[in-house]
N, C-alpha and C positions, 0 to 999 in steps of 0.2 A: 613677608619672613621672619622665621622665629628671633625672637632675641637672644637664645642663648641655642646653641645646635644638638640635636639630638643624641640618644646613645646607640651606639649601634653593639650589638650583643651578638656573637657567635656561637653557634651550637656547633660542637666540633668532636669528630673522633677519627681517628686512621682506623677503626675497625667499622663493618656495617654490623648492622641487627643489632645495638646495644639502645635504641630509644629517639635517637637525635631526634626525628622529626615530631614524634609524640611530645616530647617536650617541648621542640619550638612553637608547636601548634597551641597547645594549651597555657605555654606562658605568654603567648600575643595577645590570646584572649584572654585570660587573667587581668594583664596590663589595661586592656581597652577597656576593662570593666571598674576602674577605680580612677578616681582622680582625673573625669574627662581625660586620659591620656589620648595622643594621637598614634595608632599603632601600625607599624608598617611589617609586612612579612615575607621576606624573600628567599626563595625556594631555590640555592646555590648547586644544590645535588644535579647539576646539569645531565649527566647520563640516567639516572632512574629517581627523579623527585617525585614526592607522593603526596605534598601539600596539597595540591587542588583534589586530589582523590579524597583525603583524609577531611577536608571539610567540604565535599560534595560540591564542587565549585564545577562548571564547564567552563573552561577557560575559553574569553573572546580575546585575550592577547596574553603572549608570555613574553619573558625577559627578553627573548629574538626579536621582539618587536619593537622593544626599547632600541636595542642595540643600532637596530636601521635605521631610526631617527635620533641617533645620540647625540650629533652637532644640535638639535632643536632643544633638548630636553632641559627645562627648567625647572624652579621649585613650584611655579602657579600652574603647571601644566603637566605634571608627573603622574596626577590623580588620574590623567585621560589613558595611560596605561595600566593601571592598575584594577583591579575587580573585589568588591567592595563584599566584606564577609558579615551575613545576620549580625556579628558579636560587634560591628564598626571596623574591625582591623582590614587593614587594606591589603592584598594580597599580589605579589608578582610570581606566576608561577614559574617551573620550569618548562624547558622546550617539550614540547609535545612528543618527538622523539629523540633519541642520542644523536643522531646525525645531525642535529641542528645545536649541537651544543658547541661545535666549532666555529659559531658565529659569534659566541661570547669571547670576548679578550677582557687580560684584565684591567685595561685603561677603561673598556665599555662598565667594568665592577666598579671600579675608580669613582667614574662619573655620576653612577646609580645610585652609589650609596652616600658620597656627597650632596647630591641631590638632594636624597631622601633626609639628609640629618638637617637641611635647611626648612624641613615643614613637619617632622613628624618628633615627637619625644622620643618613642624608641622605634628602633629598627632589629628586627629579628632577623638571623640570618642563620639558614639551615645549610649546612654546606656537605659538600660531598665526602666521603671516607677516604682522603690524600692529602698529600701537602703541595699539590700543584701551584700554580702562579693564581688560578682563579681565588680560589682557597686562602691562598698569603694575602690576596688584596684587601678581601674581606675580614682576616685577621689584623692586619696591618692598621684599618679604620675602626678595630674593636676596643671599646673601653673594656669590656669584660669578655675573656672566652671559657664559656661551660665546655669544660674537657668531660666527657662522659665514660664513664667504666660500668663494668657491671661484675658479677663477684665470680663468673667463670673465668678458669684459669686462662685459656685464649685471650680473652678479653684484656686481662689484668696482662699478660704479657706484654700485648701487641700496645697498651696504654703507658708502660714504663717506657716502650720503645718512642712511642709518640710523644710524650712529655719531655723524652732527653732530647729531642728534635725541638721541641717548642725552646726550650731554655737554652740550645746553640743558638736559635733564633734570635734571643737576647730580648724577647718579651719577658716585661717585668713580672715576678712572680706571682704579686698580688695582682693582676692582671688576670690571672687563671685561678678561673673557680672549678677545683675537682666534683663533679657529681656520680654519686655511686647510685645507679639506677639498679631496677627490679631487685632491691635488697631485701633476703629472706634470711633471718640467723639460722633455719634449720638447714642450710647448706654448706655449714661448716665452714665458710671463710669468713672473718670476722673484719670490721671495719679496722681494727688495728691492724691485721693482717696485710689488707690493701695499704694502708698507709706507710707500714715498714717497706714493702715491697717497693711502692712507687716513690717513696720519700718526699710526700705530700699530707697534708693533712686534708681530708674531705671535707668539702665546705657544707654541703647539703646531701641527703640521701633520699630515696625516694621508693617506696615501698613495693613489692612486687604484688602485681593486680593484674593478671594476665586476662581474665574475663572482663575487667572494666577494659581495658585498652582494644581489644580483640572487638569488643561488642561497638565501642565508639569509631573504632576505625571503619568496621563494615557499615555504620549508620550514617559515617559521614560527621559525626555530630561530637563535637571536642566536649570532653566528660567535665571539665573544671568548673563548668557553671550549670550545665544540666546535672550534675552528681557532685558537687559542693561539697558533700558531707562525707564523703568517701576521702579516707587517708593518701591515696593518691593525689586526690586534688588538694588537699589542705597543703603536703606537701610542695606541690607547686606554686601554690598562695604563698608559701612562706619564702620560695626563692623569688616571689617577683616581691614583696616588701624586703627582702634582704637587698634586690635591687635598688628599689626608689630609696632605702634608707643610706644606700653606699652611693 
């Protein structure tokens, strides 16, 4: 058992298509590459999770298998339910079909995350795009919530609503890191504009690099290691270092 509990980092947005999974995968892989960190990656997008696909994993087990045996889960056997990626990240995939999502309860999520915290330095959680009880369980466990937005107006509008809800849920302001993804100055919405509309400072920005993201996803190869010199990879490394320092 770990002397200090690991940190749960939830990657969240109440809007799909903003790059949550891309950040979750590459952040987990980066963290596993430094300081001999033990990193677990949990796909809590129960209806449409793509983590296994993005990492070229053929799931032998999913979060549903853990919930079936939840009463017997402990920190010394949790790895039996996880899949080891070549990066050494231990992955807990989402259900194979959306229908299986009903087997995963908030109580199960609480138990899974609490157990992982006993063994892993970092537990990265890719959440679904909603404020359901499953996601709230993850947010409650989190030492940091990375709220992801992009520079298109619909995403900013949804982010304003989402951040207002998070504040009403009484999460500490410094627990929420606002990440501006797919940033590109040519689209006419500035960092200052986003911060003004959302009433929150942007913590980190990830540049637009669609070709790298699509190529990486199609190949099932996280880009943060294989294409470490790319600006998008460096930005995720900065987020990882920021976590480490915090």
